[in-house]
C-alpha positions as CSV (number, residue, x, y, z in Angstrom):
1,X,5.4,29.3,1.4
2,X,6.4,26.0,2.9
3,X,9.0,26.4,5.6
4,X,11.4,24.1,3.8
5,X,11.6,26.7,1.0
6,X,12.4,29.7,3.2
7,X,16.0,28.7,3.7
8,X,16.9,28.8,0.0
9,X,17.0,32.5,-1.0
10,X,18.4,31.7,-4.5
11,X,15.6,29.3,-5.3
12,X,13.0,31.7,-4.0
13,X,14.3,34.5,-6.2
14,X,14.3,32.2,-9.3
15,X,10.6,31.3,-8.9
16,X,9.0,34.6,-10.0
17,X,10.4,34.7,-13.6
18,X,9.2,31.2,-14.2
19,X,5.6,32.1,-14.8
20,X,6.1,33.7,-18.2
21,X,8.5,31.1,-19.4
22,X,6.3,28.1,-18.4
23,X,3.4,29.2,-20.6
24,X,5.5,28.9,-23.7
25,X,7.9,26.1,-22.7
26,X,5.7,23.5,-21.1
27,X,3.5,22.9,-24.2
28,X,6.5,22.3,-26.3
29,X,8.2,20.1,-23.7
30,X,5.1,17.9,-23.0
31,X,4.8,17.1,-26.6
32,X,7.9,14.9,-26.3
33,X,5.7,12.3,-24.6
34,X,3.5,11.9,-27.7
35,X,5.5,9.7,-29.9
36,X,2.8,8.8,-32.4
37,X,1.0,12.2,-32.7
38,X,-1.2,12.6,-35.8
39,X,0.7,15.7,-36.9
40,X,4.0,14.0,-37.3
41,X,5.7,14.6,-40.7
42,X,6.5,11.9,-43.2
43,X,9.6,9.8,-42.4
44,X,12.9,10.8,-43.9
45,X,14.8,8.0,-45.5
46,X,18.1,9.5,-44.3
47,X,16.7,9.8,-40.7
48,X,15.6,6.2,-40.7
49,X,19.0,5.0,-41.8
50,X,20.7,7.2,-39.3
51,X,18.6,6.0,-36.4
52,X,19.3,2.4,-37.4
53,X,23.1,2.8,-38.1
54,X,24.1,5.4,-35.5
55,X,21.6,5.0,-32.7
56,X,21.0,1.3,-32.8
57,X,17.2,1.4,-33.3
58,X,15.4,-1.5,-34.9
59,X,13.9,-0.7,-38.3
60,X,10.3,-0.4,-37.2
61,X,11.1,1.9,-34.3
62,X,13.4,3.9,-36.5
63,X,10.6,4.5,-39.0
64,X,8.3,5.7,-36.3
65,X,10.8,8.0,-34.6
66,X,12.1,9.4,-37.9
67,X,8.8,11.1,-38.5
68,X,9.9,13.8,-36.0
69,X,13.1,14.4,-38.0
70,X,11.8,15.4,-41.4
71,X,14.5,18.0,-41.9
72,X,17.4,15.8,-41.1
73,X,19.2,15.4,-44.4
74,X,22.9,15.3,-43.4
75,X,24.9,13.7,-40.6
76,X,26.7,16.9,-39.7
77,X,24.6,18.0,-36.7
78,X,23.6,14.6,-35.4
79,X,27.2,13.4,-35.6
80,X,28.3,16.3,-33.5
81,X,25.5,15.6,-31.0
82,X,26.4,11.9,-30.6
83,X,30.1,12.7,-30.4
84,X,29.4,15.2,-27.5
85,X,27.1,12.8,-25.7
86,X,29.6,9.9,-25.9
87,X,32.4,12.2,-24.6
88,X,30.1,13.2,-21.8
89,X,29.8,9.5,-20.7
90,X,26.4,8.6,-22.1
91,X,26.5,5.0,-23.2
92,X,25.2,3.4,-26.4
93,X,22.2,1.8,-24.6
94,X,21.3,5.2,-23.1
95,X,21.6,6.9,-26.5
96,X,19.3,4.2,-27.9
97,X,16.8,4.6,-25.1
98,X,16.9,8.4,-25.6
99,X,16.2,8.0,-29.3
100,X,13.3,5.7,-28.6
101,X,11.9,8.4,-26.2
102,X,12.4,11.4,-28.4
103,X,14.9,11.4,-31.3
104,X,14.7,15.1,-31.8
105,X,17.7,15.6,-29.5
106,X,19.8,14.7,-32.6
107,X,19.0,18.2,-33.9
108,X,19.8,20.0,-30.7
109,X,22.6,22.5,-30.7
110,X,25.6,21.3,-28.8
111,X,26.8,24.7,-27.8
112,X,23.5,26.4,-27.2
113,X,21.5,23.5,-25.7
114,X,23.3,20.3,-24.6
115,X,26.5,21.8,-23.2
116,X,24.8,24.5,-21.1
117,X,22.2,22.1,-19.7
118,X,24.9,19.6,-18.6
119,X,27.1,22.3,-17.1
120,X,24.1,23.5,-15.1
121,X,23.3,20.0,-13.8
122,X,26.9,19.5,-12.8
123,X,26.8,22.9,-11.0
124,X,23.9,21.7,-8.7
125,X,25.6,18.4,-7.9
126,X,24.5,16.0,-10.6
127,X,27.2,13.4,-11.3
128,X,27.9,12.1,-14.9
129,X,25.9,9.0,-14.1
130,X,22.9,11.1,-12.9
131,X,23.1,13.2,-16.1
132,X,23.3,10.1,-18.3
133,X,20.3,8.5,-16.6
134,X,18.2,11.7,-16.9
135,X,19.1,12.0,-20.6
136,X,18.1,8.4,-21.3
137,X,14.7,8.9,-19.5
138,X,13.8,12.0,-21.5
139,X,16.2,13.9,-23.7
140,X,13.6,16.5,-24.4
141,X,14.2,17.9,-20.9
142,X,17.6,19.1,-22.0
143,X,16.0,21.6,-24.4
144,X,14.2,23.2,-21.3
145,X,16.0,26.4,-20.3
146,X,14.6,26.2,-16.7
147,X,15.6,22.6,-16.1
148,X,18.2,23.7,-13.4
149,X,15.7,25.7,-11.4
150,X,13.1,22.9,-11.5
151,X,15.6,20.2,-10.4
152,X,17.0,22.4,-7.6
153,X,13.4,22.9,-6.3
154,X,12.6,19.2,-6.2
155,X,15.9,18.2,-4.8
156,X,15.4,20.6,-2.0
157,X,12.2,18.7,-1.1
158,X,13.1,15.1,-1.8
159,X,16.7,15.4,-0.5
160,X,19.0,13.9,-3.1
161,X,19.6,13.5,-6.8
162,X,19.1,9.7,-6.5
163,X,15.7,10.0,-4.9
164,X,14.6,12.6,-7.5
165,X,15.7,10.5,-10.4
166,X,13.8,7.5,-9.0
167,X,10.7,9.7,-9.1
168,X,11.4,11.2,-12.5
169,X,11.9,7.8,-14.1
170,X,8.1,7.3,-14.2
171,X,7.0,10.9,-13.6
172,X,9.2,13.2,-15.5
173,X,6.3,15.6,-15.9
174,X,6.9,17.0,-12.4
175,X,9.8,18.9,-14.0
176,X,7.4,20.7,-16.3
177,X,4.7,21.8,-13.9
178,X,4.2,25.4,-12.9
179,X,5.8,25.7,-9.5
180,X,4.2,29.1,-8.5
181,X,0.6,28.4,-9.4
182,X,0.4,24.7,-8.7
183,X,3.1,22.9,-6.8
184,X,4.0,25.5,-4.1
185,X,0.4,26.2,-3.1
186,X,-0.3,22.5,-2.9
187,X,2.7,21.9,-0.7
188,X,1.7,24.7,1.6
189,X,-1.9,23.4,1.8
190,X,-0.7,19.9,2.6
191,X,1.7,21.1,5.3
192,X,-0.3,23.8,6.9
193,X,-3.9,22.6,6.4
194,X,-3.4,18.8,6.6
195,X,-0.4,18.8,9.0
196,X,1.6,16.5,6.8
197,X,5.3,16.3,7.5
198,X,8.0,16.8,4.9
199,X,8.6,13.1,5.0
200,X,5.0,12.4,4.3
201,X,5.0,14.9,1.5
202,X,8.0,13.2,-0.1
203,X,6.0,9.9,0.1
204,X,3.2,11.5,-1.9
205,X,5.6,12.9,-4.4
206,X,7.2,9.5,-4.9
207,X,4.0,7.4,-5.0
208,X,1.3,9.9,-6.2
209,X,3.1,12.8,-7.9
210,X,-0.1,13.9,-9.9
211,X,-1.7,14.7,-6.5
212,X,1.0,17.3,-5.8
213,X,0.9,18.7,-9.3
214,X,-2.9,18.8,-9.7
215,X,-5.1,21.9,-9.3
216,X,-5.9,23.2,-5.8
217,X,-9.6,22.2,-6.4
218,X,-8.6,18.6,-7.2
219,X,-6.3,18.3,-4.2
220,X,-9.0,19.8,-1.9
221,X,-11.6,17.4,-3.3
222,X,-9.3,14.4,-2.6
223,X,-8.7,15.6,1.0
224,X,-12.4,15.9,1.6
225,X,-13.0,12.4,0.1
226,X,-10.3,10.9,2.4
227,X,-12.0,12.5,5.4
228,X,-15.5,11.3,4.3
229,X,-14.1,7.8,4.4
230,X,-13.4,8.3,8.1
231,X,-9.7,9.1,8.0
232,X,-8.9,12.3,9.9
233,X,-6.3,14.7,8.7
234,X,-4.2,14.3,11.8
235,X,-4.1,10.5,11.5
236,X,-0.8,9.0,10.5
237,X,-2.6,7.0,7.9
238,X,-4.1,10.0,6.2
239,X,-1.3,10.2,3.6
240,X,-2.1,6.7,2.5
241,X,-5.8,7.5,2.3
242,X,-4.9,10.5,0.1
243,X,-2.9,8.2,-2.3
244,X,-5.7,5.8,-2.5
245,X,-8.5,8.3,-3.3
246,X,-6.3,10.2,-5.8
247,X,-5.7,6.9,-7.7
248,X,-9.4,5.9,-8.0
249,X,-12.5,7.4,-9.5
250,X,-15.2,8.4,-7.0
251,X,-17.6,6.0,-8.7
252,X,-15.1,3.1,-8.2
253,X,-14.8,3.9,-4.5
254,X,-18.6,4.2,-4.1
255,X,-19.1,0.8,-5.9
256,X,-16.6,-0.9,-3.6
257,X,-18.1,0.5,-0.5
258,X,-21.5,-0.8,-1.6
259,X,-19.9,-4.2,-2.2
260,X,-18.2,-4.3,1.2
261,X,-21.6,-3.6,2.8
262,X,-23.1,-6.5,0.8
263,X,-20.6,-8.7,2.6
264,X,-22.2,-7.8,5.9
265,X,-19.8,-5.1,7.1
266,X,-21.5,-2.2,8.9
267,X,-20.6,1.4,8.2
268,X,-18.7,1.5,11.5
269,X,-16.8,-1.7,10.7
270,X,-16.0,-0.4,7.2
271,X,-14.7,2.9,8.6
272,X,-12.5,1.0,11.0
273,X,-11.1,-1.1,8.2
274,X,-10.3,2.0,6.0
275,X,-8.8,3.9,8.9
276,X,-6.3,1.0,9.5
277,X,-5.7,0.0,5.9
278,X,-7.1,2.4,3.2
279,X,-5.4,0.4,0.6
280,X,-8.1,-2.2,0.7
281,X,-10.1,0.1,-1.5
282,X,-7.7,-0.5,-4.3
283,X,-8.6,-4.2,-4.5
284,X,-11.4,-5.2,-6.9
285,X,-14.7,-6.6,-5.6
286,X,-13.9,-10.0,-7.1
287,X,-10.5,-10.2,-5.3
288,X,-11.9,-9.1,-2.0
289,X,-14.7,-11.6,-2.3
290,X,-12.3,-14.5,-3.0
291,X,-10.1,-13.6,-0.1
292,X,-13.0,-13.3,2.3
293,X,-14.5,-16.6,1.2
294,X,-11.1,-18.3,1.7
295,X,-10.5,-16.7,5.1
296,X,-13.9,-17.7,6.4
297,X,-14.2,-21.2,4.9
298,X,-10.6,-22.4,5.0
299,X,-9.1,-20.4,7.8
300,X,-12.1,-20.3,10.1
301,X,-11.6,-16.5,10.3
302,X,-14.6,-14.5,11.5
303,X,-15.5,-11.1,10.3
304,X,-14.4,-9.4,13.5
305,X,-10.9,-10.7,13.0
306,X,-10.8,-9.1,9.5
307,X,-12.1,-5.8,10.9
308,X,-9.3,-5.9,13.5
309,X,-6.7,-7.0,11.0
310,X,-7.7,-5.7,7.5
311,X,-4.1,-6.1,6.3
312,X,-5.0,-9.8,5.8
313,X,-6.9,-8.7,2.7
314,X,-3.9,-7.0,1.3
315,X,-1.9,-10.3,1.3
316,X,-1.6,-12.3,-1.9
317,X,-4.1,-15.1,-2.0
318,X,-1.9,-17.5,-3.9
319,X,1.5,-16.6,-2.5
320,X,0.7,-15.9,1.1
321,X,-2.8,-16.8,2.4
322,X,-3.2,-20.2,0.8
323,X,0.3,-21.6,1.5
324,X,0.4,-20.4,5.1
325,X,-3.1,-21.5,5.9
326,X,-2.2,-25.0,4.7
327,X,1.0,-24.9,6.8
328,X,-1.0,-23.8,9.8
329,X,-3.6,-26.6,9.4
330,X,-0.8,-29.1,9.0
331,X,1.0,-27.9,12.2
332,X,-2.2,-28.0,14.1
333,X,-3.1,-31.5,12.9
334,X,0.3,-32.7,14.2
335,X,-0.2,-31.0,17.5
336,X,2.5,-28.3,17.0
337,X,1.9,-24.8,18.4
338,X,0.8,-21.9,16.2
339,X,0.0,-18.3,16.8
340,X,-3.1,-16.2,16.1
341,X,-4.0,-16.1,12.5
342,X,-3.1,-12.4,11.9
343,X,0.3,-12.8,13.6
344,X,0.9,-16.0,11.6
345,X,0.3,-14.2,8.4
346,X,2.2,-11.0,9.1
347,X,5.6,-12.6,9.6
348,X,8.0,-11.6,6.9
349,X,8.9,-14.6,4.7
350,X,12.4,-15.3,6.1
351,X,11.2,-15.2,9.7
352,X,8.1,-17.3,8.9
353,X,10.2,-20.1,7.4
354,X,12.6,-20.0,10.3
355,X,9.9,-20.2,12.9
356,X,7.2,-22.4,11.3
357,X,8.7,-24.4,8.6
358,X,12.4,-25.4,9.2
359,X,11.9,-26.5,12.8
360,X,9.4,-29.1,11.7
361,X,11.1,-30.4,8.6
362,X,12.4,-33.5,10.6
363,X,8.9,-34.4,11.8
364,X,7.3,-33.6,8.4
365,X,9.8,-34.5,5.7
366,X,9.3,-32.4,2.5
367,X,7.6,-29.6,4.3
368,X,10.0,-26.9,3.3
369,X,10.0,-27.8,-0.4
370,X,6.3,-28.2,-0.5
371,X,5.8,-24.8,1.1
372,X,8.2,-23.2,-1.4
373,X,6.4,-24.9,-4.3
374,X,3.0,-23.7,-2.9
375,X,4.2,-20.1,-2.7
376,X,5.2,-20.3,-6.4
377,X,1.8,-21.6,-7.4
378,X,3.0,-25.2,-7.9
379,X,0.0,-27.4,-7.4
380,X,2.1,-30.3,-6.2
381,X,3.1,-28.3,-3.2
382,X,-0.5,-27.4,-2.3
383,X,-1.5,-31.0,-2.7
384,X,1.3,-32.2,-0.4
385,X,0.3,-29.8,2.4
386,X,-3.4,-30.6,2.0
387,X,-2.8,-34.4,2.0
388,X,-0.4,-34.3,4.9
389,X,-2.7,-32.3,7.1
390,X,-5.7,-34.6,6.6
């Protein structure tokens, strides 16, 4: 068990009974994500009208969502649900968003379902705004009897309700995964076998949640793949390599490695690049080729400089590389001092403008506006910088 779970005896004691409940509950809960499943019942005319008039759905969406409310024939239960939700502080836009996600909440019992769930969330520190936001993301979660235990577990790891809700917004499935058989063993493996800190694990939960909720075999395979790319487990960059390999198919990674070698990079150089910036593997072959061609032909950048500073290849070609290279050429043509290419490119935008644009506006009228236009993809800005530097 990960050390950060040992301090919470209540949470530990609540984990064992979860196993039997998960088997029956998860399948039912996950079905909320399938809005257009083929087994949906025919639409009810009353349900369509109710979704339009009481929930604010457009007619086409109301027809789609009403298929999941075939037994809704009277306003008694949905009216009680909406009244309770509004009194609880859930706004009309949030109700509309919830109905678009899963309109079946209109048939939930206020006393047996909604009221207990909201009371449990308040008990563990969720504010009314937190509860409203969670409901709008996926109201189906409120039918889940173990929602409180799941949220307590994840809050213990990520640190706050705000951080958890940020993750749940795009990955609500983490609240439905079996903690005992999947999540906890994976967290222990990452902490004990891969030496990841709690902070790094939270990074993975935020950016690659499916890695944490995957099977042990899948997680171990991704760890091996990251190591095969030359990134050791004890490296500070290992967590980023894990995110990359978990987001790409093995065949995609292999194809991109072959392409990199076709550009003239040796295996040692490629390992060096990936160890510094594993995210380069997420860029397509075409995009990498365009950036390399630009850096070599327009910036006079040699391959060694790229190996030493692979972050150059993660910068936007149109919004960062092209405008700044043109500014650099312009300053050099006028005899003004510039720094090394990688340093020049790595400045954050505000600092770059303060150091390399504004000080030379008096000597090169229109420089600031041309640079801003060029960063926005405006051809006139690019032409100005090219013309002025020639």
